[in-house]
PATIMAR-965969 format. One line per field, with one value per residue: residue number from 1; residue in one letter; x, z, y of N, C-alpha, C, O, CB in turn. Coordinates in nm, 3 decimals, padded with zeros to 5 digits. Glycine has a CB too. Example, Ala and Ser with C-alpha at 12.3 -4.5 7.8 and 13.67 -1.06 7.14 Angstrom:
<recs>
sevo <- (1;2)
kelo <- (A;S)
neast <- (01.319;01.285)
nup <- (00.780;00.708)
nnorth <- (-00.569;-00.225)
caeast <- (01.230;01.367)
caup <- (00.780;00.714)
canorth <- (-00.450;-00.106)
ceast <- (01.320;01.290)
cup <- (00.780;00.787)
cnorth <- (-00.330;00.003)
oeast <- (01.424;01.341)
oup <- (00.846;00.804)
onorth <- (-00.332;00.114)
cbeast <- (01.131;01.408)
cbup <- (00.905;00.572)
cbnorth <- (-00.447;-00.060)
</recs>
This chain:
<recs>
sevo <- (1;2;3;4;5;6;7;8;9;10;11;12;13;14;15;16;17;18;19;20;21;22;23;24;25;26;27;28;29;30;31;32;33;34;35;36;37;38;39;40;41;42;43;44;45;46;47;48;49;50;51;52;53;54;55;56;57;58;59;60;61;62;63;64;65;66;67;68;69;70;71;72;73;74;75;76;77;78;79;80;81;82;83;84;85;86;87;88;89;90;91;92;93;94;95;96;97;98;99;100;101;102;103;104;105;106;107;108;109;110;111;112;113;114;115;116;117;118;119;120;121;122;123;124;125;126)
kelo <- (X;X;X;X;X;X;X;X;X;X;X;X;X;X;X;X;X;X;X;X;X;X;X;X;X;X;X;X;X;X;X;X;X;X;X;X;X;X;X;X;X;X;X;X;X;X;X;X;X;X;X;X;X;X;X;X;X;X;X;X;X;X;X;X;X;X;X;X;X;X;X;X;X;X;X;X;X;X;X;X;X;X;X;X;X;X;X;X;X;X;X;X;X;X;X;X;X;X;X;X;X;X;X;X;X;X;X;X;X;X;X;X;X;X;X;X;X;X;X;X;X;X;X;X;X;X)
neast <- (00.322;00.307;00.463;00.540;00.607;00.727;00.696;00.791;00.832;01.021;01.217;01.064;00.921;00.705;00.384;00.381;00.277;00.286;00.257;00.231;00.354;00.225;00.322;00.190;00.280;00.278;00.034;-00.266;-00.382;-00.679;-00.845;-00.716;-00.712;-00.547;-00.294;-00.132;00.158;00.379;00.664;00.805;01.171;01.266;00.988;00.679;00.551;00.297;-00.044;-00.152;-00.351;-00.617;-00.742;-01.030;-01.125;-01.245;-01.236;-01.432;-01.400;-01.292;-01.053;-00.908;-00.601;-00.594;-00.465;-00.437;-00.674;-00.832;-00.625;-00.506;-00.532;-00.625;-00.656;-00.711;-00.568;-00.701;-00.679;-00.424;-00.241;-00.197;-00.181;-00.225;-00.139;-00.202;-00.114;-00.154;-00.066;00.152;00.334;00.566;00.633;00.476;00.742;00.857;00.916;00.805;00.542;00.420;00.119;-00.025;-00.312;-00.402;-00.617;-00.795;-01.063;-01.237;-01.289;-01.105;-00.831;-00.636;-00.446;-00.036;00.024;-00.163;-00.133;00.018;00.210;00.452;00.644;00.944;00.975;00.938;01.125;00.953;01.006;01.041;01.041;01.045)
nup <- (-01.876;-01.565;-01.372;-01.042;-00.927;-00.569;-00.353;-00.119;00.139;00.436;00.720;01.036;01.323;01.622;01.571;01.338;00.986;00.714;00.310;00.134;-00.215;-00.525;-00.847;-01.119;-01.439;-01.758;-01.773;-01.810;-01.567;-01.388;-01.407;-01.155;-00.888;-00.567;-00.351;-00.025;00.163;00.443;00.572;00.812;00.990;01.022;01.038;00.890;00.550;00.574;00.545;00.486;00.326;00.098;-00.222;-00.427;-00.772;-00.877;-00.620;-00.429;-00.308;00.007;00.206;00.544;00.713;01.052;01.259;01.164;01.228;01.171;01.099;00.901;00.531;00.207;-00.114;-00.455;-00.789;-01.083;-01.276;-01.297;-01.310;-01.001;-00.706;-00.336;00.009;00.279;00.604;00.906;01.213;01.325;01.426;01.663;01.576;01.325;01.187;00.909;00.574;00.346;00.045;-00.214;-00.432;-00.685;-00.808;-01.067;-01.173;-01.066;-00.979;-00.770;-00.567;-00.307;-00.169;00.072;00.097;00.071;-00.166;-00.352;-00.505;-00.839;-00.900;-00.747;-00.631;-00.567;-00.242;-00.048;00.270;00.574;00.846;01.238;01.488;01.860)
nnorth <- (-00.661;-00.531;-00.243;-00.117;00.198;00.271;00.582;00.782;00.726;00.750;00.909;00.995;01.141;00.965;01.049;01.166;01.243;01.063;00.993;00.795;00.695;00.538;00.439;00.286;00.138;00.010;-00.151;-00.167;00.040;00.080;-00.144;-00.291;-00.477;-00.273;-00.271;-00.229;-00.340;-00.449;-00.505;-00.538;-00.637;-00.949;-01.054;-01.156;-01.082;-00.791;-00.745;-00.415;-00.190;-00.232;-00.201;-00.157;-00.178;00.027;00.229;00.198;00.006;-00.080;-00.175;-00.277;-00.411;-00.458;-00.338;-00.087;00.056;00.338;00.480;00.503;00.537;00.459;00.562;00.609;00.734;00.704;00.802;00.907;00.657;00.572;00.469;00.567;00.606;00.721;00.836;00.843;00.975;00.818;00.557;00.389;00.122;00.089;00.105;00.002;-00.156;-00.080;-00.129;-00.176;-00.321;-00.533;-00.650;-00.874;-01.072;-01.225;-01.058;-01.062;-00.881;-00.695;-00.872;-01.005;-01.180;-01.206;-01.366;-01.370;-01.158;-01.048;-00.871;-00.607;-00.345;-00.194;-00.095;00.099;00.259;00.337;00.477;00.492;00.702;00.680)
caeast <- (00.416;00.302;00.615;00.510;00.747;00.682;00.770;00.728;00.886;01.125;01.210;00.985;00.868;00.554;00.255;00.365;00.227;00.354;00.169;00.312;00.244;00.310;00.301;00.176;00.324;00.263;-00.067;-00.466;-00.426;-00.831;-00.904;-00.676;-00.702;-00.466;-00.271;-00.017;00.180;00.428;00.755;00.922;01.285;01.182;00.844;00.628;00.448;00.158;-00.148;-00.180;-00.481;-00.671;-00.883;-01.118;-01.097;-01.329;-01.224;-01.482;-01.417;-01.167;-01.027;-00.773;-00.560;-00.665;-00.367;-00.503;-00.773;-00.822;-00.466;-00.404;-00.662;-00.586;-00.725;-00.617;-00.616;-00.674;-00.633;-00.296;-00.225;-00.135;-00.232;-00.192;-00.146;-00.221;-00.067;-00.114;-00.030;00.228;00.364;00.722;00.565;00.486;00.827;00.903;00.950;00.597;00.510;00.256;00.086;-00.123;-00.343;-00.506;-00.695;-00.930;-01.162;-01.340;-01.276;-01.005;-00.805;-00.549;-00.300;00.048;00.058;-00.275;-00.066;00.129;00.328;00.476;00.695;01.075;00.920;01.009;01.148;00.904;01.120;00.939;01.108;00.950)
caup <- (-01.745;-01.488;-01.317;-00.977;-00.837;-00.461;-00.317;-00.034;00.241;00.499;00.903;01.095;01.428;01.635;01.573;01.237;00.915;00.572;00.215;00.015;-00.335;-00.600;-00.978;-01.226;-01.581;-01.820;-01.777;-01.733;-01.380;-01.340;-01.434;-01.134;-00.722;-00.569;-00.229;00.069;00.250;00.529;00.630;00.874;01.006;01.132;01.033;00.751;00.512;00.629;00.453;00.516;00.306;-00.037;-00.268;-00.543;-00.916;-00.849;-00.491;-00.355;-00.220;00.090;00.328;00.589;00.827;01.200;01.338;01.108;01.344;01.114;01.138;00.699;00.421;00.109;-00.227;-00.615;-00.931;-01.223;-01.407;-01.287;-01.226;-00.909;-00.549;-00.212;00.134;00.360;00.696;01.003;01.375;01.283;01.555;01.606;01.551;01.187;01.084;00.773;00.444;00.259;-00.091;-00.362;-00.497;-00.772;-00.827;-01.178;-01.243;-00.986;-00.997;-00.651;-00.434;-00.205;-00.111;00.170;00.102;-00.056;-00.239;-00.486;-00.584;-00.899;-00.895;-00.671;-00.640;-00.511;-00.188;00.012;00.412;00.631;00.985;01.315;01.613;01.949)
canorth <- (-00.646;-00.380;-00.193;-00.048;00.225;00.357;00.678;00.912;00.705;00.868;00.929;01.054;01.113;00.965;01.136;01.197;01.161;01.048;01.014;00.724;00.688;00.394;00.499;00.186;00.153;-00.128;-00.198;-00.100;00.037;00.106;-00.299;-00.359;-00.431;-00.267;-00.248;-00.168;-00.418;-00.438;-00.631;-00.544;-00.752;-01.107;-01.061;-01.156;-00.927;-00.805;-00.680;-00.289;-00.171;-00.251;-00.094;-00.176;-00.068;00.142;00.332;00.254;-00.136;-00.079;-00.300;-00.225;-00.423;-00.436;-00.184;00.032;00.157;00.459;00.597;00.523;00.607;00.444;00.590;00.581;00.799;00.629;00.924;00.948;00.570;00.627;00.448;00.653;00.558;00.814;00.734;00.966;00.913;00.680;00.473;00.305;-00.009;00.110;00.061;-00.106;-00.128;-00.069;-00.213;-00.149;-00.466;-00.518;-00.807;-00.881;-01.163;-01.285;-01.012;-01.112;-00.803;-00.690;-01.009;-00.963;-01.243;-01.135;-01.466;-01.386;-01.034;-01.074;-00.742;-00.539;-00.251;-00.239;-00.098;00.186;00.261;00.397;00.482;00.577;00.715;00.720)
ceast <- (00.363;00.426;00.538;00.607;00.695;00.766;00.724;00.747;00.973;01.112;01.132;00.969;00.711;00.522;00.251;00.271;00.296;00.230;00.272;00.230;00.306;00.251;00.287;00.241;00.284;00.158;-00.215;-00.464;-00.634;-00.831;-00.780;-00.689;-00.546;-00.386;-00.111;00.027;00.301;00.520;00.865;01.057;01.264;01.091;00.814;00.579;00.329;00.061;-00.167;-00.339;-00.475;-00.784;-00.891;-01.049;-01.120;-01.299;-01.275;-01.473;-01.290;-01.161;-00.891;-00.707;-00.614;-00.593;-00.392;-00.538;-00.800;-00.732;-00.468;-00.580;-00.601;-00.670;-00.651;-00.648;-00.620;-00.593;-00.521;-00.190;-00.110;-00.226;-00.170;-00.196;-00.126;-00.181;-00.047;-00.100;00.061;00.288;00.524;00.688;00.525;00.620;00.845;00.925;00.784;00.644;00.382;00.275;-00.012;-00.199;-00.478;-00.591;-00.807;-01.050;-01.283;-01.309;-01.140;-00.952;-00.669;-00.410;-00.193;00.069;-00.072;-00.200;00.019;00.263;00.357;00.623;00.850;01.056;00.999;00.968;01.072;00.984;01.067;00.997;01.053;01.005)
cup <- (-01.708;-01.418;-01.212;-00.921;-00.714;-00.446;-00.220;00.159;00.335;00.651;00.958;01.246;01.486;01.688;01.452;01.133;00.719;00.477;00.131;-00.107;-00.410;-00.724;-01.055;-01.359;-01.661;-01.850;-01.765;-01.606;-01.372;-01.380;-01.288;-00.960;-00.664;-00.363;-00.150;00.140;00.295;00.541;00.712;00.956;01.062;01.128;00.931;00.655;00.553;00.544;00.556;00.488;00.119;-00.071;-00.421;-00.690;-00.943;-00.763;-00.412;-00.245;-00.099;00.190;00.408;00.722;00.974;01.263;01.260;01.229;01.298;01.123;00.952;00.653;00.268;-00.028;-00.376;-00.663;-01.032;-01.333;-01.422;-01.252;-01.101;-00.776;-00.464;-00.085;00.219;00.516;00.828;01.162;01.362;01.436;01.546;01.550;01.381;01.098;01.031;00.649;00.363;00.107;-00.168;-00.435;-00.572;-00.793;-00.975;-01.264;-01.209;-00.953;-00.897;-00.524;-00.440;-00.147;-00.043;00.199;00.021;-00.150;-00.397;-00.539;-00.666;-00.887;-00.812;-00.701;-00.552;-00.330;-00.108;00.191;00.478;00.818;01.079;01.435;01.726;01.981)
cnorth <- (-00.522;-00.377;-00.129;00.020;00.291;00.506;00.742;00.832;00.781;00.821;00.997;01.014;01.041;01.049;01.196;01.164;01.130;01.030;00.914;00.695;00.567;00.458;00.356;00.236;00.033;-00.189;-00.140;-00.096;00.071;-00.056;-00.380;-00.346;-00.389;-00.232;-00.249;-00.295;-00.365;-00.541;-00.543;-00.659;-00.847;-01.112;-01.079;-01.052;-00.901;-00.703;-00.529;-00.225;-00.209;-00.187;-00.139;-00.092;00.066;00.283;00.276;00.138;-00.084;-00.173;-00.275;-00.325;-00.400;-00.355;-00.155;00.151;00.317;00.539;00.632;00.524;00.556;00.517;00.603;00.717;00.741;00.675;00.907;00.793;00.544;00.570;00.556;00.562;00.646;00.772;00.837;00.895;00.819;00.666;00.421;00.157;00.003;00.103;-00.046;-00.059;-00.141;-00.088;-00.213;-00.296;-00.463;-00.668;-00.775;-00.972;-01.224;-01.223;-01.061;-01.000;-00.821;-00.851;-00.955;-01.094;-01.215;-01.230;-01.450;-01.252;-01.073;-00.978;-00.645;-00.467;-00.294;-00.225;00.029;00.274;00.358;00.362;00.544;00.576;00.750;00.886)
oeast <- (00.363;00.493;00.446;00.697;00.611;00.869;00.604;00.695;00.997;01.036;01.134;00.991;00.611;00.560;00.156;00.187;00.340;00.117;00.373;00.109;00.408;00.146;00.395;00.253;00.251;00.158;-00.242;-00.514;-00.647;-00.717;-00.752;-00.680;-00.444;-00.448;-00.004;-00.066;00.351;00.483;00.974;01.017;01.236;01.047;00.888;00.569;00.250;00.098;-00.191;-00.425;-00.379;-00.879;-00.802;-00.969;-01.065;-01.320;-01.216;-01.515;-01.186;-01.252;-00.783;-00.765;-00.685;-00.656;-00.354;-00.488;-00.790;-00.746;-00.444;-00.689;-00.521;-00.790;-00.528;-00.724;-00.510;-00.510;-00.478;-00.086;00.009;-00.333;-00.078;-00.254;-00.007;-00.224;00.057;-00.126;00.022;00.286;00.588;00.759;00.554;00.621;00.850;00.949;00.689;00.756;00.267;00.374;-00.104;-00.141;-00.579;-00.626;-00.896;-01.142;-01.396;-01.307;-01.069;-01.029;-00.602;-00.319;-00.219;00.143;-00.062;-00.222;00.112;00.381;00.258;00.705;00.865;01.106;01.121;00.863;01.107;01.003;01.028;01.010;00.999;00.942)
oup <- (-01.780;-01.399;-01.263;-00.864;-00.739;-00.506;-00.224;00.263;00.297;00.698;00.903;01.293;01.416;01.784;01.425;01.155;00.639;00.523;00.074;-00.121;-00.374;-00.717;-01.051;-01.385;-01.587;-01.939;-01.682;-01.530;-01.251;-01.332;-01.299;-00.903;-00.699;-00.277;-00.207;00.181;00.239;00.527;00.678;00.977;01.181;01.218;00.843;00.694;00.571;00.491;00.677;00.574;00.042;-00.009;-00.505;-00.708;-00.994;-00.799;-00.305;-00.130;-00.153;00.243;00.351;00.830;00.990;01.340;01.204;01.283;01.380;01.152;00.893;00.710;00.219;-00.004;-00.384;-00.610;-01.082;-01.417;-01.536;-01.187;-01.104;-00.749;-00.506;-00.085;00.246;00.549;00.849;01.198;01.407;01.529;01.442;01.463;01.315;00.975;01.077;00.619;00.350;00.062;-00.155;-00.474;-00.536;-00.793;-00.985;-01.381;-01.282;-00.907;-00.934;-00.405;-00.509;-00.093;-00.100;00.283;-00.098;-00.240;-00.508;-00.660;-00.617;-00.870;-00.798;-00.778;-00.488;-00.265;-00.119;00.231;00.455;00.879;01.050;01.497;01.719;02.059)
onorth <- (-00.422;-00.479;-00.065;-00.041;00.377;00.538;00.766;00.872;00.896;00.736;01.107;00.902;01.054;01.116;01.270;01.077;01.211;01.043;00.953;00.676;00.507;00.522;00.297;00.355;-00.059;-00.274;-00.053;-00.178;00.056;-00.058;-00.499;-00.237;-00.450;-00.170;-00.265;-00.365;-00.268;-00.657;-00.498;-00.773;-00.832;-01.184;-01.036;-00.936;-00.994;-00.599;-00.534;-00.209;-00.213;-00.139;-00.151;00.000;00.163;00.398;00.267;00.149;-00.047;-00.237;-00.256;-00.314;-00.301;-00.282;-00.258;00.249;00.408;00.658;00.737;00.516;00.635;00.506;00.604;00.798;00.723;00.640;00.889;00.803;00.513;00.626;00.626;00.453;00.658;00.662;00.899;00.780;00.712;00.746;00.417;00.107;-00.096;00.099;-00.159;00.058;-00.219;-00.066;-00.255;-00.358;-00.390;-00.776;-00.706;-00.959;-01.269;-01.290;-01.092;-01.033;-00.894;-00.931;-00.870;-01.098;-01.196;-01.189;-01.503;-01.246;-01.137;-01.010;-00.573;-00.516;-00.398;-00.317;00.042;00.322;00.474;00.256;00.657;00.470;00.861;00.958)
cbeast <- (00.588;00.172;00.733;00.443;00.869;00.697;00.796;00.495;00.925;01.070;01.315;00.883;00.888;00.493;00.246;00.447;00.080;00.465;00.129;00.371;00.227;00.259;00.432;00.024;00.476;00.309;-00.042;-00.629;-00.302;-00.957;-00.859;-00.576;-00.757;-00.470;-00.355;-00.071;00.175;00.355;00.838;00.878;01.390;01.177;00.776;00.542;00.411;00.158;-00.318;-00.078;-00.533;-00.695;-00.851;-01.277;-01.165;-01.428;-01.279;-01.600;-01.368;-01.145;-01.010;-00.798;-00.482;-00.681;-00.214;-00.644;-00.681;-00.898;-00.240;-00.246;-00.674;-00.573;-00.790;-00.680;-00.556;-00.788;-00.643;-00.299;-00.227;-00.122;-00.186;-00.301;-00.073;-00.356;00.083;-00.252;-00.151;00.364;00.251;00.850;00.415;00.434;00.917;00.802;01.082;00.474;00.523;00.291;00.057;-00.060;-00.426;-00.464;-00.636;-00.901;-01.174;-01.301;-01.353;-01.074;-00.791;-00.657;-00.305;00.192;00.049;-00.489;00.004;00.089;00.318;00.454;00.594;01.211;00.886;01.009;01.281;00.755;01.260;00.790;01.193;00.945)
cbup <- (-01.763;-01.374;-01.421;-00.920;-00.914;-00.326;-00.403;-00.105;00.213;00.473;00.972;01.023;01.460;01.689;01.682;01.215;00.939;00.560;00.169;00.062;-00.442;-00.558;-01.034;-01.248;-01.591;-01.759;-01.711;-01.751;-01.265;-01.435;-01.668;-01.215;-00.621;-00.694;-00.181;00.185;00.214;00.607;00.492;00.937;01.061;01.277;01.070;00.755;00.376;00.796;00.430;00.441;00.367;-00.063;-00.253;-00.494;-01.019;-00.789;-00.486;-00.402;-00.336;00.153;00.252;00.642;00.809;01.292;01.385;01.033;01.511;01.135;01.228;00.588;00.427;00.118;-00.193;-00.748;-00.976;-01.285;-01.388;-01.159;-01.301;-00.936;-00.481;-00.195;00.157;00.339;00.637;00.999;01.460;01.134;01.563;01.755;01.665;01.173;01.102;00.737;00.389;00.273;-00.063;-00.544;-00.410;-00.902;-00.630;-01.248;-01.270;-00.868;-01.123;-00.594;-00.293;-00.082;-00.231;00.311;00.087;-00.022;-00.123;-00.454;-00.509;-01.023;-00.983;-00.563;-00.594;-00.584;-00.161;-00.108;00.444;00.581;00.972;01.321;01.606;02.086)
cbnorth <- (-00.644;-00.353;-00.083;-00.093;00.332;00.267;00.750;00.949;00.630;01.057;00.985;01.043;01.215;00.875;01.243;01.186;01.216;00.909;01.181;00.585;00.840;00.189;00.610;00.153;00.173;-00.209;-00.267;-00.212;00.243;00.243;-00.375;-00.362;-00.576;-00.185;-00.337;-00.041;-00.547;-00.418;-00.744;-00.479;-00.728;-01.134;-00.972;-01.225;-00.905;-00.769;-00.798;-00.219;00.001;-00.375;00.114;-00.111;-00.102;00.084;00.465;00.312;-00.322;00.042;-00.468;-00.054;-00.370;-00.556;-00.145;-00.023;00.173;00.515;00.473;00.299;00.829;00.318;00.708;00.437;00.891;00.611;01.083;01.075;00.489;00.785;00.295;00.780;00.465;00.854;00.647;01.103;00.839;00.692;00.332;00.275;-00.030;00.228;00.078;-00.211;-00.247;00.156;-00.349;00.031;-00.574;-00.456;-00.902;-00.838;-01.242;-01.324;-01.030;-01.299;-00.855;-00.597;-01.152;-00.933;-01.366;-01.075;-01.620;-01.376;-00.934;-01.086;-00.666;-00.608;-00.139;-00.128;-00.218;00.276;00.281;00.371;00.558;00.528;00.786;00.607)
</recs>
């Protein structure tokens, strides 16, 4: 069983930066594809960014447009999401997720991720 714990969310102003962290335990982190999703009130869960096992395969949601960077530190069982130039429309609960069985690259559908963190709130004011 894999447990994921996110941290780093908060309330910021437009243009500010935040770095989210997700620490994994209970499994072999270096073998998992990891991703960040977000969900705003009344909206579906949305793919933000994903990273392959070795950190070289990266995928981003179209709305990111170079503002966010996902990276991982396998020695620390941690995946990060550096978010710059935040906008009010980035306000959401951000979730970390792990995909452990497909071994076919980074996928964007939330239904394909087996493990989820509890989420961390990001609020961006104008």
